Predicted model as a PDB file, atoms N, CA, C, CB and O in Angstrom, pLDDT in the B-factor column:
MODEL        1                                                                  
ATOM      1  N   MET A   1       0.418  -1.400  -0.067  1.00 80.00           N  
ATOM      2  CA  MET A   1       0.027   0.095   0.043  1.00 80.00           C  
ATOM      3  C   MET A   1       0.569   1.628  -0.034  1.00 80.00           C  
ATOM      4  CB  MET A   1      -0.322   0.097   0.968  1.00 80.00           C  
ATOM      5  O   MET A   1       0.973   2.124   1.018  1.00 80.00           O  
ATOM      6  N   ARG A   2       0.590   2.186  -0.892  1.00 90.00           N  
ATOM      7  CA  ARG A   2       1.178   3.437  -0.742  1.00 90.00           C  
ATOM      8  C   ARG A   2       0.800   3.906   0.219  1.00 90.00           C  
ATOM      9  CB  ARG A   2       1.055   4.257  -1.614  1.00 90.00           C  
ATOM     10  O   ARG A   2      -0.159   3.431   0.827  1.00 90.00           O  
ATOM     11  N   SER A   3       1.591   5.191   0.701  1.00 96.00           N  
ATOM     12  CA  SER A   3       1.357   6.016   1.839  1.00 96.00           C  
ATOM     13  C   SER A   3       0.794   7.315   1.259  1.00 96.00           C  
ATOM     14  CB  SER A   3       2.667   6.234   2.706  1.00 96.00           C  
ATOM     15  O   SER A   3       1.071   7.709   0.126  1.00 96.00           O  
ATOM     16  N   TYR A   4       0.003   7.940   2.095  1.00 97.00           N  
ATOM     17  CA  TYR A   4      -1.122   8.834   1.677  1.00 97.00           C  
ATOM     18  C   TYR A   4      -1.013  10.150   2.504  1.00 97.00           C  
ATOM     19  CB  TYR A   4      -2.572   8.114   1.912  1.00 97.00           C  
ATOM     20  O   TYR A   4      -0.103   9.979   3.316  1.00 97.00           O  
ATOM     21  N   ASN A   5      -1.576  11.433   2.645  1.00 97.00           N  
ATOM     22  CA  ASN A   5      -1.886  12.361   3.085  1.00 97.00           C  
ATOM     23  C   ASN A   5      -3.076  12.484   2.837  1.00 97.00           C  
ATOM     24  CB  ASN A   5      -1.252  13.171   2.847  1.00 97.00           C  
ATOM     25  O   ASN A   5      -3.540  12.595   1.702  1.00 97.00           O  
ATOM     26  N   VAL A   6      -3.940  12.478   4.259  1.00 96.00           N  
ATOM     27  CA  VAL A   6      -5.415  12.852   3.889  1.00 96.00           C  
ATOM     28  C   VAL A   6      -5.649  14.295   4.294  1.00 96.00           C  
ATOM     29  CB  VAL A   6      -6.525  11.887   4.649  1.00 96.00           C  
ATOM     30  O   VAL A   6      -5.025  14.760   5.248  1.00 96.00           O  
ATOM     31  N   PHE A   7      -6.595  15.086   3.553  1.00 96.00           N  
ATOM     32  CA  PHE A   7      -7.227  16.330   3.845  1.00 96.00           C  
ATOM     33  C   PHE A   7      -8.685  16.451   3.878  1.00 96.00           C  
ATOM     34  CB  PHE A   7      -6.801  17.206   2.982  1.00 96.00           C  
ATOM     35  O   PHE A   7      -9.295  16.095   2.870  1.00 96.00           O  
ATOM     36  N   ARG A   8      -9.514  17.024   5.160  1.00 94.00           N  
ATOM     37  CA  ARG A   8     -10.972  16.576   5.281  1.00 94.00           C  
ATOM     38  C   ARG A   8     -11.244  17.708   4.785  1.00 94.00           C  
ATOM     39  CB  ARG A   8     -11.704  16.150   6.651  1.00 94.00           C  
ATOM     40  O   ARG A   8     -10.374  18.578   4.830  1.00 94.00           O  
ATOM     41  N   ARG A   9     -12.594  18.002   4.151  1.00 94.00           N  
ATOM     42  CA  ARG A   9     -13.174  19.320   4.108  1.00 94.00           C  
ATOM     43  C   ARG A   9     -13.828  19.845   5.181  1.00 94.00           C  
ATOM     44  CB  ARG A   9     -13.987  19.404   3.179  1.00 94.00           C  
ATOM     45  O   ARG A   9     -14.843  19.203   5.449  1.00 94.00           O  
ATOM     46  N   LYS A  10     -13.621  20.783   5.900  1.00 90.00           N  
ATOM     47  CA  LYS A  10     -14.562  21.076   6.655  1.00 90.00           C  
ATOM     48  C   LYS A  10     -16.451  21.598   6.154  1.00 90.00           C  
ATOM     49  CB  LYS A  10     -13.760  22.067   7.318  1.00 90.00           C  
ATOM     50  O   LYS A  10     -16.905  22.357   5.297  1.00 90.00           O  
ATOM     51  N   GLY A  11     -17.170  20.581   7.374  1.00 82.00           N  
ATOM     52  CA  GLY A  11     -18.238  20.777   6.934  1.00 82.00           C  
ATOM     53  C   GLY A  11     -18.763  19.552   7.001  1.00 82.00           C  
ATOM     54  O   GLY A  11     -17.979  18.630   7.224  1.00 82.00           O  
ATOM     55  N   GLY A  12     -20.381  19.214   6.803  1.00 73.00           N  
ATOM     56  CA  GLY A  12     -21.026  18.067   6.996  1.00 73.00           C  
ATOM     57  C   GLY A  12     -20.836  16.922   6.022  1.00 73.00           C  
ATOM     58  O   GLY A  12     -21.071  15.738   6.263  1.00 73.00           O  
ATOM     59  N   GLU A  13     -20.378  17.435   4.886  1.00 77.00           N  
ATOM     60  CA  GLU A  13     -20.393  16.102   3.973  1.00 77.00           C  
ATOM     61  C   GLU A  13     -19.062  14.822   4.131  1.00 77.00           C  
ATOM     62  CB  GLU A  13     -20.318  16.743   2.324  1.00 77.00           C  
ATOM     63  O   GLU A  13     -19.106  13.728   3.570  1.00 77.00           O  
ATOM     64  N   ALA A  14     -18.078  15.246   4.916  1.00 88.00           N  
ATOM     65  CA  ALA A  14     -17.246  14.256   4.959  1.00 88.00           C  
ATOM     66  C   ALA A  14     -16.351  14.323   3.836  1.00 88.00           C  
ATOM     67  CB  ALA A  14     -17.903  13.090   5.041  1.00 88.00           C  
ATOM     68  O   ALA A  14     -15.588  13.360   3.910  1.00 88.00           O  
ATOM     69  N   LEU A  15     -16.230  14.671   3.342  1.00 94.00           N  
ATOM     70  CA  LEU A  15     -15.531  14.696   2.221  1.00 94.00           C  
ATOM     71  C   LEU A  15     -13.957  14.642   1.963  1.00 94.00           C  
ATOM     72  CB  LEU A  15     -15.946  15.662   1.769  1.00 94.00           C  
ATOM     73  O   LEU A  15     -13.641  15.829   2.049  1.00 94.00           O  
ATOM     74  N   CYS A  16     -12.993  14.040   1.740  1.00 96.00           N  
ATOM     75  CA  CYS A  16     -11.471  13.585   2.016  1.00 96.00           C  
ATOM     76  C   CYS A  16     -10.631  13.660   0.397  1.00 96.00           C  
ATOM     77  CB  CYS A  16     -11.478  11.714   2.759  1.00 96.00           C  
ATOM     78  O   CYS A  16     -11.134  13.521  -0.718  1.00 96.00           O  
ATOM     79  N   CYS A  17      -9.586  13.857   0.671  1.00 97.00           N  
ATOM     80  CA  CYS A  17      -8.741  14.398  -0.280  1.00 97.00           C  
ATOM     81  C   CYS A  17      -7.619  13.463  -0.140  1.00 97.00           C  
ATOM     82  CB  CYS A  17      -8.394  15.903  -0.081  1.00 97.00           C  
ATOM     83  O   CYS A  17      -6.699  14.232   0.138  1.00 97.00           O  
ATOM     84  N   ALA A  18      -7.130  12.288  -0.160  1.00 97.00           N  
ATOM     85  CA  ALA A  18      -6.115  11.570  -0.004  1.00 97.00           C  
ATOM     86  C   ALA A  18      -4.878  11.684  -1.401  1.00 97.00           C  
ATOM     87  CB  ALA A  18      -6.781  10.161   0.255  1.00 97.00           C  
ATOM     88  O   ALA A  18      -5.163  11.534  -2.590  1.00 97.00           O  
ATOM     89  N   VAL A  19      -3.617  11.960  -0.890  1.00 97.00           N  
ATOM     90  CA  VAL A  19      -2.330  12.559  -1.880  1.00 97.00           C  
ATOM     91  C   VAL A  19      -1.164  11.882  -1.688  1.00 97.00           C  
ATOM     92  CB  VAL A  19      -1.905  14.082  -1.632  1.00 97.00           C  
ATOM     93  O   VAL A  19      -0.380  12.468  -0.942  1.00 97.00           O  
ATOM     94  N   PRO A  20      -0.854  10.994  -2.056  1.00 97.00           N  
ATOM     95  CA  PRO A  20      -0.084  10.221  -1.837  1.00 97.00           C  
ATOM     96  C   PRO A  20       1.286  11.032  -1.650  1.00 97.00           C  
ATOM     97  CB  PRO A  20      -0.199   9.253  -2.795  1.00 97.00           C  
ATOM     98  O   PRO A  20       1.439  11.913  -2.496  1.00 97.00           O  
ATOM     99  N   GLU A  21       2.293  10.906  -0.720  1.00 95.00           N  
ATOM    100  CA  GLU A  21       3.260  11.647  -0.157  1.00 95.00           C  
ATOM    101  C   GLU A  21       3.902  11.674  -0.951  1.00 95.00           C  
ATOM    102  CB  GLU A  21       3.814  11.394   0.855  1.00 95.00           C  
ATOM    103  O   GLU A  21       4.752  12.526  -0.692  1.00 95.00           O  
ATOM    104  N   SER A  22       4.176  11.004  -2.382  1.00 94.00           N  
ATOM    105  CA  SER A  22       5.413  11.651  -3.437  1.00 94.00           C  
ATOM    106  C   SER A  22       4.930  12.860  -4.130  1.00 94.00           C  
ATOM    107  CB  SER A  22       5.896  10.569  -4.715  1.00 94.00           C  
ATOM    108  O   SER A  22       5.669  13.682  -4.673  1.00 94.00           O  
ATOM    109  N   HIS A  23       3.556  12.920  -4.073  1.00 95.00           N  
ATOM    110  CA  HIS A  23       2.643  14.178  -5.258  1.00 95.00           C  
ATOM    111  C   HIS A  23       2.493  15.452  -4.541  1.00 95.00           C  
ATOM    112  CB  HIS A  23       0.800  13.718  -5.751  1.00 95.00           C  
ATOM    113  O   HIS A  23       2.512  15.626  -3.322  1.00 95.00           O  
ATOM    114  N   ALA A  24       2.339  16.327  -5.491  1.00 94.00           N  
ATOM    115  CA  ALA A  24       2.370  17.849  -4.932  1.00 94.00           C  
ATOM    116  C   ALA A  24       0.796  17.733  -4.340  1.00 94.00           C  
ATOM    117  CB  ALA A  24       2.676  19.299  -6.328  1.00 94.00           C  
ATOM    118  O   ALA A  24      -0.022  16.962  -4.843  1.00 94.00           O  
ATOM    119  N   VAL A  25       0.471  18.672  -3.119  1.00 95.00           N  
ATOM    120  CA  VAL A  25      -0.916  18.517  -2.838  1.00 95.00           C  
ATOM    121  C   VAL A  25      -1.373  19.529  -3.810  1.00 95.00           C  
ATOM    122  CB  VAL A  25      -1.378  18.742  -1.295  1.00 95.00           C  
ATOM    123  O   VAL A  25      -0.672  20.479  -4.160  1.00 95.00           O  
ATOM    124  N   PRO A  26      -2.950  19.225  -4.372  1.00 95.00           N  
ATOM    125  CA  PRO A  26      -3.721  20.003  -5.167  1.00 95.00           C  
ATOM    126  C   PRO A  26      -4.162  21.268  -4.644  1.00 95.00           C  
ATOM    127  CB  PRO A  26      -4.745  19.322  -5.533  1.00 95.00           C  
ATOM    128  O   PRO A  26      -4.586  21.293  -3.488  1.00 95.00           O  
ATOM    129  N   ARG A  27      -4.118  22.447  -5.409  1.00 94.00           N  
ATOM    130  CA  ARG A  27      -3.908  23.848  -5.028  1.00 94.00           C  
ATOM    131  C   ARG A  27      -5.500  23.776  -4.168  1.00 94.00           C  
ATOM    132  CB  ARG A  27      -3.647  25.142  -6.567  1.00 94.00           C  
ATOM    133  O   ARG A  27      -5.585  24.339  -3.076  1.00 94.00           O  
ATOM    134  N   PHE A  28      -6.736  23.032  -4.770  1.00 93.00           N  
ATOM    135  CA  PHE A  28      -7.780  23.278  -4.104  1.00 93.00           C  
ATOM    136  C   PHE A  28      -7.845  22.891  -2.617  1.00 93.00           C  
ATOM    137  CB  PHE A  28      -8.701  22.747  -4.774  1.00 93.00           C  
ATOM    138  O   PHE A  28      -8.748  23.163  -1.825  1.00 93.00           O  
ATOM    139  N   VAL A  29      -6.869  22.301  -2.424  1.00 93.00           N  
ATOM    140  CA  VAL A  29      -6.790  21.706  -1.080  1.00 93.00           C  
ATOM    141  C   VAL A  29      -6.450  23.020   0.119  1.00 93.00           C  
ATOM    142  CB  VAL A  29      -5.484  20.447  -1.143  1.00 93.00           C  
ATOM    143  O   VAL A  29      -6.887  23.224   1.252  1.00 93.00           O  
ATOM    144  N   GLY A  30      -5.463  23.754  -0.752  1.00 81.00           N  
ATOM    145  CA  GLY A  30      -4.758  24.998  -0.325  1.00 81.00           C  
ATOM    146  C   GLY A  30      -5.460  25.924   0.800  1.00 81.00           C  
ATOM    147  O   GLY A  30      -4.784  26.361   1.731  1.00 81.00           O  
ATOM    148  N   GLY A  31      -7.142  26.271   0.657  1.00 78.00           N  
ATOM    149  CA  GLY A  31      -7.968  27.032   1.176  1.00 78.00           C  
ATOM    150  C   GLY A  31      -8.051  26.690   2.484  1.00 78.00           C  
ATOM    151  O   GLY A  31      -7.510  25.787   3.121  1.00 78.00           O  
ATOM    152  N   ARG A  32      -9.063  27.834   2.890  1.00 88.00           N  
ATOM    153  CA  ARG A  32      -9.251  27.518   4.559  1.00 88.00           C  
ATOM    154  C   ARG A  32     -10.500  26.363   4.618  1.00 88.00           C  
ATOM    155  CB  ARG A  32      -9.796  29.172   5.579  1.00 88.00           C  
ATOM    156  O   ARG A  32     -10.816  25.874   5.703  1.00 88.00           O  
ATOM    157  N   ARG A  33     -11.086  26.026   3.529  1.00 93.00           N  
ATOM    158  CA  ARG A  33     -11.871  24.705   3.590  1.00 93.00           C  
ATOM    159  C   ARG A  33     -11.432  23.377   3.602  1.00 93.00           C  
ATOM    160  CB  ARG A  33     -12.592  24.652   2.673  1.00 93.00           C  
ATOM    161  O   ARG A  33     -12.174  22.405   3.467  1.00 93.00           O  
ATOM    162  N   TRP A  34     -10.250  23.342   3.761  1.00 95.00           N  
ATOM    163  CA  TRP A  34      -9.811  21.896   4.074  1.00 95.00           C  
ATOM    164  C   TRP A  34      -9.134  22.063   5.481  1.00 95.00           C  
ATOM    165  CB  TRP A  34      -8.712  21.221   2.877  1.00 95.00           C  
ATOM    166  O   TRP A  34      -8.908  23.150   6.013  1.00 95.00           O  
ATOM    167  N   THR A  35      -8.829  20.774   6.030  1.00 94.00           N  
ATOM    168  CA  THR A  35      -7.739  20.582   7.140  1.00 94.00           C  
ATOM    169  C   THR A  35      -6.930  19.243   7.222  1.00 94.00           C  
ATOM    170  CB  THR A  35      -8.413  20.725   8.485  1.00 94.00           C  
ATOM    171  O   THR A  35      -7.316  18.106   6.953  1.00 94.00           O  
ATOM    172  N   PHE A  36      -5.823  19.631   7.621  1.00 94.00           N  
ATOM    173  CA  PHE A  36      -4.891  17.875   7.301  1.00 94.00           C  
ATOM    174  C   PHE A  36      -5.597  16.864   8.285  1.00 94.00           C  
ATOM    175  CB  PHE A  36      -2.785  17.827   7.860  1.00 94.00           C  
ATOM    176  O   PHE A  36      -5.700  17.182   9.470  1.00 94.00           O  
ATOM    177  N   GLY A  37      -5.994  15.884   7.919  1.00 92.00           N  
ATOM    178  CA  GLY A  37      -6.455  14.817   8.503  1.00 92.00           C  
ATOM    179  C   GLY A  37      -5.632  13.388   9.297  1.00 92.00           C  
ATOM    180  O   GLY A  37      -6.088  12.547  10.070  1.00 92.00           O  
ATOM    181  N   GLY A  38      -4.452  13.542   8.798  1.00 94.00           N  
ATOM    182  CA  GLY A  38      -3.402  12.494   9.109  1.00 94.00           C  
ATOM    183  C   GLY A  38      -2.815  11.753   7.928  1.00 94.00           C  
ATOM    184  O   GLY A  38      -2.673  12.206   6.792  1.00 94.00           O  
ATOM    185  N   LYS A  39      -2.544  10.728   8.299  1.00 96.00           N  
ATOM    186  CA  LYS A  39      -1.608   9.618   7.069  1.00 96.00           C  
ATOM    187  C   LYS A  39      -2.188   8.434   6.858  1.00 96.00           C  
ATOM    188  CB  LYS A  39      -0.051   9.097   7.505  1.00 96.00           C  
ATOM    189  O   LYS A  39      -2.802   7.828   7.736  1.00 96.00           O  
ATOM    190  N   ILE A  40      -2.028   8.015   5.643  1.00 96.00           N  
ATOM    191  CA  ILE A  40      -2.121   6.348   5.728  1.00 96.00           C  
ATOM    192  C   ILE A  40      -0.998   6.223   5.408  1.00 96.00           C  
ATOM    193  CB  ILE A  40      -3.100   5.430   4.852  1.00 96.00           C  
ATOM    194  O   ILE A  40      -0.331   6.944   4.666  1.00 96.00           O  
ATOM    195  N   GLU A  41      -0.595   4.903   6.176  1.00 95.00           N  
ATOM    196  CA  GLU A  41       0.715   4.324   5.928  1.00 95.00           C  
ATOM    197  C   GLU A  41       0.601   2.925   5.594  1.00 95.00           C  
ATOM    198  CB  GLU A  41       1.611   4.479   7.076  1.00 95.00           C  
ATOM    199  O   GLU A  41       1.549   2.355   5.053  1.00 95.00           O  
ATOM    200  N   ALA A  42      -0.571   2.262   5.890  1.00 93.00           N  
ATOM    201  CA  ALA A  42      -1.041   0.965   5.978  1.00 93.00           C  
ATOM    202  C   ALA A  42      -2.675   0.708   6.372  1.00 93.00           C  
ATOM    203  CB  ALA A  42      -0.140   0.343   6.978  1.00 93.00           C  
ATOM    204  O   ALA A  42      -3.444   1.208   7.194  1.00 93.00           O  
ATOM    205  N   ALA A  43      -2.772  -0.262   5.417  1.00 90.00           N  
ATOM    206  CA  ALA A  43      -4.280  -0.612   5.564  1.00 90.00           C  
ATOM    207  C   ALA A  43      -5.305  -0.040   6.642  1.00 90.00           C  
ATOM    208  CB  ALA A  43      -4.314  -1.978   5.775  1.00 90.00           C  
ATOM    209  O   ALA A  43      -6.373   0.540   6.445  1.00 90.00           O  
ATOM    210  N   LYS A  44      -4.570  -0.424   8.031  1.00 92.00           N  
ATOM    211  CA  LYS A  44      -5.185  -0.095   9.484  1.00 92.00           C  
ATOM    212  C   LYS A  44      -5.263   1.092   9.080  1.00 92.00           C  
ATOM    213  CB  LYS A  44      -4.411  -0.339  10.937  1.00 92.00           C  
ATOM    214  O   LYS A  44      -6.372   1.565   8.833  1.00 92.00           O  
ATOM    215  N   ASP A  45      -4.531   1.565   8.981  1.00 92.00           N  
ATOM    216  CA  ASP A  45      -4.750   3.287   9.226  1.00 92.00           C  
ATOM    217  C   ASP A  45      -5.913   4.225   8.200  1.00 92.00           C  
ATOM    218  CB  ASP A  45      -3.083   4.055   8.873  1.00 92.00           C  
ATOM    219  O   ASP A  45      -6.111   5.431   8.345  1.00 92.00           O  
ATOM    220  N   ALA A  46      -6.514   3.448   7.286  1.00 93.00           N  
ATOM    221  CA  ALA A  46      -7.375   4.091   6.135  1.00 93.00           C  
ATOM    222  C   ALA A  46      -8.611   4.354   7.126  1.00 93.00           C  
ATOM    223  CB  ALA A  46      -7.743   2.988   4.613  1.00 93.00           C  
ATOM    224  O   ALA A  46      -9.019   3.729   8.105  1.00 93.00           O  
ATOM    225  N   PRO A  47      -9.029   5.484   6.510  1.00 90.00           N  
ATOM    226  CA  PRO A  47     -10.449   5.990   7.187  1.00 90.00           C  
ATOM    227  C   PRO A  47     -11.619   5.092   6.579  1.00 90.00           C  
ATOM    228  CB  PRO A  47     -10.798   7.726   6.813  1.00 90.00           C  
ATOM    229  O   PRO A  47     -11.602   5.022   5.350  1.00 90.00           O  
ATOM    230  N   PRO A  48     -12.568   4.439   7.193  1.00 91.00           N  
ATOM    231  CA  PRO A  48     -13.828   3.939   6.583  1.00 91.00           C  
ATOM    232  C   PRO A  48     -14.128   4.955   5.609  1.00 91.00           C  
ATOM    233  CB  PRO A  48     -15.027   3.716   7.597  1.00 91.00           C  
ATOM    234  O   PRO A  48     -14.278   6.175   5.678  1.00 91.00           O  
ATOM    235  N   GLY A  49     -14.196   3.640   4.168  1.00 93.00           N  
ATOM    236  CA  GLY A  49     -14.902   5.010   2.821  1.00 93.00           C  
ATOM    237  C   GLY A  49     -13.716   5.035   2.077  1.00 93.00           C  
ATOM    238  O   GLY A  49     -13.766   5.736   1.066  1.00 93.00           O  
ATOM    239  N   PHE A  50     -12.467   4.347   2.350  1.00 95.00           N  
ATOM    240  CA  PHE A  50     -10.846   4.743   1.898  1.00 95.00           C  
ATOM    241  C   PHE A  50     -10.986   3.510   1.100  1.00 95.00           C  
ATOM    242  CB  PHE A  50      -9.341   4.845   3.204  1.00 95.00           C  
ATOM    243  O   PHE A  50     -11.572   2.563   1.625  1.00 95.00           O  
ATOM    244  N   ASP A  51     -10.393   3.365  -0.441  1.00 96.00           N  
ATOM    245  CA  ASP A  51     -10.522   2.117  -1.147  1.00 96.00           C  
ATOM    246  C   ASP A  51      -9.702   2.407  -1.923  1.00 96.00           C  
ATOM    247  CB  ASP A  51     -11.722   1.646  -1.704  1.00 96.00           C  
ATOM    248  O   ASP A  51      -9.643   3.265  -2.804  1.00 96.00           O  
ATOM    249  N   ASP A  52      -8.635   1.180  -1.353  1.00 95.00           N  
ATOM    250  CA  ASP A  52      -7.203   1.532  -2.023  1.00 95.00           C  
ATOM    251  C   ASP A  52      -6.838   1.255  -3.348  1.00 95.00           C  
ATOM    252  CB  ASP A  52      -6.206   0.920  -1.381  1.00 95.00           C  
ATOM    253  O   ASP A  52      -5.827   1.647  -3.930  1.00 95.00           O  
ATOM    254  N   ARG A  53      -7.895   0.429  -3.850  1.00 95.00           N  
ATOM    255  CA  ARG A  53      -7.716   0.179  -5.423  1.00 95.00           C  
ATOM    256  C   ARG A  53      -8.199   1.405  -6.098  1.00 95.00           C  
ATOM    257  CB  ARG A  53      -8.576  -1.138  -6.009  1.00 95.00           C  
ATOM    258  O   ARG A  53      -7.588   1.864  -7.063  1.00 95.00           O  
ATOM    259  N   ALA A  54      -9.204   1.917  -5.657  1.00 97.00           N  
ATOM    260  CA  ALA A  54      -9.818   3.265  -6.344  1.00 97.00           C  
ATOM    261  C   ALA A  54      -8.816   4.139  -6.286  1.00 97.00           C  
ATOM    262  CB  ALA A  54     -11.103   3.938  -5.667  1.00 97.00           C  
ATOM    263  O   ALA A  54      -8.398   4.604  -7.346  1.00 97.00           O  
ATOM    264  N   ALA A  55      -8.183   4.569  -4.937  1.00 97.00           N  
ATOM    265  CA  ALA A  55      -7.017   5.392  -4.916  1.00 97.00           C  
ATOM    266  C   ALA A  55      -6.211   5.171  -5.977  1.00 97.00           C  
ATOM    267  CB  ALA A  55      -6.285   5.249  -3.794  1.00 97.00           C  
ATOM    268  O   ALA A  55      -6.136   6.165  -6.699  1.00 97.00           O  
ATOM    269  N   ALA A  56      -5.537   4.180  -6.370  1.00 96.00           N  
ATOM    270  CA  ALA A  56      -4.500   3.912  -7.287  1.00 96.00           C  
ATOM    271  C   ALA A  56      -4.332   4.621  -8.263  1.00 96.00           C  
ATOM    272  CB  ALA A  56      -4.535   2.876  -7.735  1.00 96.00           C  
ATOM    273  O   ALA A  56      -3.445   5.414  -8.577  1.00 96.00           O  
ATOM    274  N   THR A  57      -6.142   3.961  -9.193  1.00 97.00           N  
ATOM    275  CA  THR A  57      -6.440   4.390 -10.344  1.00 97.00           C  
ATOM    276  C   THR A  57      -6.911   5.805 -10.151  1.00 97.00           C  
ATOM    277  CB  THR A  57      -7.352   3.519 -10.974  1.00 97.00           C  
ATOM    278  O   THR A  57      -6.822   6.421 -11.214  1.00 97.00           O  
ATOM    279  N   ALA A  58      -7.340   6.468  -9.253  1.00 97.00           N  
ATOM    280  CA  ALA A  58      -7.650   7.974  -9.271  1.00 97.00           C  
ATOM    281  C   ALA A  58      -6.607   8.615  -9.302  1.00 97.00           C  
ATOM    282  CB  ALA A  58      -8.369   8.500  -8.234  1.00 97.00           C  
ATOM    283  O   ALA A  58      -6.538   9.455 -10.199  1.00 97.00           O  
ATOM    284  N   VAL A  59      -5.498   8.485  -8.425  1.00 97.00           N  
ATOM    285  CA  VAL A  59      -4.011   8.958  -8.405  1.00 97.00           C  
ATOM    286  C   VAL A  59      -3.575   8.954 -10.018  1.00 97.00           C  
ATOM    287  CB  VAL A  59      -2.957   7.825  -7.397  1.00 97.00           C  
ATOM    288  O   VAL A  59      -3.205   9.879 -10.741  1.00 97.00           O  
ATOM    289  N   ARG A  60      -3.728   7.838 -10.226  1.00 97.00           N  
ATOM    290  CA  ARG A  60      -3.042   7.521 -12.029  1.00 97.00           C  
ATOM    291  C   ARG A  60      -3.401   8.626 -12.761  1.00 97.00           C  
ATOM    292  CB  ARG A  60      -3.755   6.075 -13.033  1.00 97.00           C  
ATOM    293  O   ARG A  60      -2.553   9.319 -13.324  1.00 97.00           O  
ATOM    294  N   PHE A  61      -4.561   8.852 -12.805  1.00 96.00           N  
ATOM    295  CA  PHE A  61      -5.289   9.648 -13.764  1.00 96.00           C  
ATOM    296  C   PHE A  61      -4.989  11.311 -12.923  1.00 96.00           C  
ATOM    297  CB  PHE A  61      -7.184   9.011 -13.919  1.00 96.00           C  
ATOM    298  O   PHE A  61      -4.397  12.259 -13.437  1.00 96.00           O  
ATOM    299  N   ASN A  62      -5.513  11.274 -11.723  1.00 95.00           N  
ATOM    300  CA  ASN A  62      -5.768  13.002 -11.082  1.00 95.00           C  
ATOM    301  C   ASN A  62      -4.366  13.302 -10.218  1.00 95.00           C  
ATOM    302  CB  ASN A  62      -7.429  13.170  -9.728  1.00 95.00           C  
ATOM    303  O   ASN A  62      -3.959  14.462 -10.158  1.00 95.00           O  
ATOM    304  N   GLY A  63      -3.948  12.680  -9.835  1.00 96.00           N  
ATOM    305  CA  GLY A  63      -2.386  12.591  -8.806  1.00 96.00           C  
ATOM    306  C   GLY A  63      -3.403  12.609  -7.130  1.00 96.00           C  
ATOM    307  O   GLY A  63      -2.790  12.494  -6.069  1.00 96.00           O  
ATOM    308  N   PHE A  64      -4.655  12.734  -7.146  1.00 98.00           N  
ATOM    309  CA  PHE A  64      -5.256  12.121  -5.520  1.00 98.00           C  
ATOM    310  C   PHE A  64      -6.403  11.827  -5.941  1.00 98.00           C  
ATOM    311  CB  PHE A  64      -5.406  13.165  -4.062  1.00 98.00           C  
ATOM    312  O   PHE A  64      -6.876  11.924  -7.073  1.00 98.00           O  
ATOM    313  N   TYR A  65      -6.955  11.370  -4.748  1.00 98.00           N  
ATOM    314  CA  TYR A  65      -8.241  10.513  -4.883  1.00 98.00           C  
ATOM    315  C   TYR A  65      -9.464  11.360  -3.626  1.00 98.00           C  
ATOM    316  CB  TYR A  65      -7.749   8.529  -4.394  1.00 98.00           C  
ATOM    317  O   TYR A  65      -9.334  11.437  -2.405  1.00 98.00           O  
ATOM    318  N   LEU A  66     -10.247  11.729  -4.233  1.00 97.00           N  
ATOM    319  CA  LEU A  66     -11.777  11.858  -3.358  1.00 97.00           C  
ATOM    320  C   LEU A  66     -12.619  10.853  -2.741  1.00 97.00           C  
ATOM    321  CB  LEU A  66     -12.749  12.354  -4.154  1.00 97.00           C  
ATOM    322  O   LEU A  66     -13.216   9.970  -3.358  1.00 97.00           O  
ATOM    323  N   PHE A  67     -12.633  11.017  -1.617  1.00 96.00           N  
ATOM    324  CA  PHE A  67     -13.828  10.216  -1.220  1.00 96.00           C  
ATOM    325  C   PHE A  67     -14.534  10.665  -0.312  1.00 96.00           C  
ATOM    326  CB  PHE A  67     -13.597   9.048  -0.843  1.00 96.00           C  
ATOM    327  O   PHE A  67     -14.316  11.797   0.118  1.00 96.00           O  
ATOM    328  N   GLN A  68     -15.501   9.914   0.170  1.00 94.00           N  
ATOM    329  CA  GLN A  68     -16.222  10.474   1.140  1.00 94.00           C  
ATOM    330  C   GLN A  68     -16.204   9.394   2.467  1.00 94.00           C  
ATOM    331  CB  GLN A  68     -17.685  10.808   0.526  1.00 94.00           C  
ATOM    332  O   GLN A  68     -16.689   8.262   2.479  1.00 94.00           O  
ATOM    333  N   SER A  69     -15.648   9.942   3.340  1.00 89.00           N  
ATOM    334  CA  SER A  69     -15.481   9.229   4.411  1.00 89.00           C  
ATOM    335  C   SER A  69     -16.769   8.565   5.337  1.00 89.00           C  
ATOM    336  CB  SER A  69     -14.720  10.078   5.119  1.00 89.00           C  
ATOM    337  O   SER A  69     -17.782   9.205   5.620  1.00 89.00           O  
ATOM    338  N   LEU A  70     -16.544   7.320   5.694  1.00 80.00           N  
ATOM    339  CA  LEU A  70     -18.004   7.082   6.692  1.00 80.00           C  
ATOM    340  C   LEU A  70     -17.778   7.016   8.113  1.00 80.00           C  
ATOM    341  CB  LEU A  70     -18.797   5.644   6.403  1.00 80.00           C  
ATOM    342  O   LEU A  70     -18.449   6.451   8.976  1.00 80.00           O  
ATOM    343  N   ASP A  71     -16.721   7.689   8.208  1.00 69.00           N  
ATOM    344  CA  ASP A  71     -15.842   7.752   9.778  1.00 69.00           C  
ATOM    345  C   ASP A  71     -16.969   9.027  10.071  1.00 69.00           C  
ATOM    346  CB  ASP A  71     -13.578   8.279   9.818  1.00 69.00           C  
ATOM    347  O   ASP A  71     -16.981  10.096   9.460  1.00 69.00           O  
ATOM    348  N   GLU A  72     -18.049   8.558  11.338  1.00 56.00           N  
ATOM    349  CA  GLU A  72     -18.635   9.583  12.005  1.00 56.00           C  
ATOM    350  C   GLU A  72     -17.638  11.118  12.397  1.00 56.00           C  
ATOM    351  CB  GLU A  72     -19.144   8.813  13.293  1.00 56.00           C  
ATOM    352  O   GLU A  72     -17.816  12.313  12.158  1.00 56.00           O  
ATOM    353  N   ARG A  73     -16.795  10.507  12.947  1.00 51.00           N  
ATOM    354  CA  ARG A  73     -15.605  11.626  13.474  1.00 51.00           C  
ATOM    355  C   ARG A  73     -15.170  12.317  12.654  1.00 51.00           C  
ATOM    356  CB  ARG A  73     -14.417  11.184  14.021  1.00 51.00           C  
ATOM    357  O   ARG A  73     -14.326  13.150  12.983  1.00 51.00           O  
ATOM    358  N   ALA A  74     -15.663  12.192  11.092  1.00 46.00           N  
ATOM    359  CA  ALA A  74     -14.856  13.269  10.629  1.00 46.00           C  
ATOM    360  C   ALA A  74     -15.561  14.536  10.021  1.00 46.00           C  
ATOM    361  CB  ALA A  74     -13.977  12.719   9.657  1.00 46.00           C  
ATOM    362  O   ALA A  74     -15.187  15.167   9.032  1.00 46.00           O  
ATOM    363  N   SER A  75     -16.494  14.743  10.693  1.00 46.00           N  
ATOM    364  CA  SER A  75     -17.668  15.780  10.034  1.00 46.00           C  
ATOM    365  C   SER A  75     -17.225  16.686  11.283  1.00 46.00           C  
ATOM    366  CB  SER A  75     -19.678  15.195   9.872  1.00 46.00           C  
ATOM    367  O   SER A  75     -17.755  17.781  11.471  1.00 46.00           O  
TER     368      SER A  75                                                      
ENDMDL                                                                          
END                                                                             
C-alpha cells in the first residue's frame, strides 16, 4: 500500500482528499475549507470509505483521490 496524506473538507459532507506523499498537494486543498486529517501508511490506518484500489486508479489519472469518509468523527 502506498502512503497518503489525507485532507478533510470542513463541513458536514465528510469529503476527503488522499494525496500520495510523493505527489504535490492539489491547489484546491490549500484553502481554508480543508484541514490536514492525518496519514495513511498501512491498511489499518485508512478511514472507513477509503478504497486502496480506487485510490490507485484515481491517483494515476488525477494525482489525488477524493472519497467520502464513512467515519462519523470526520465531520
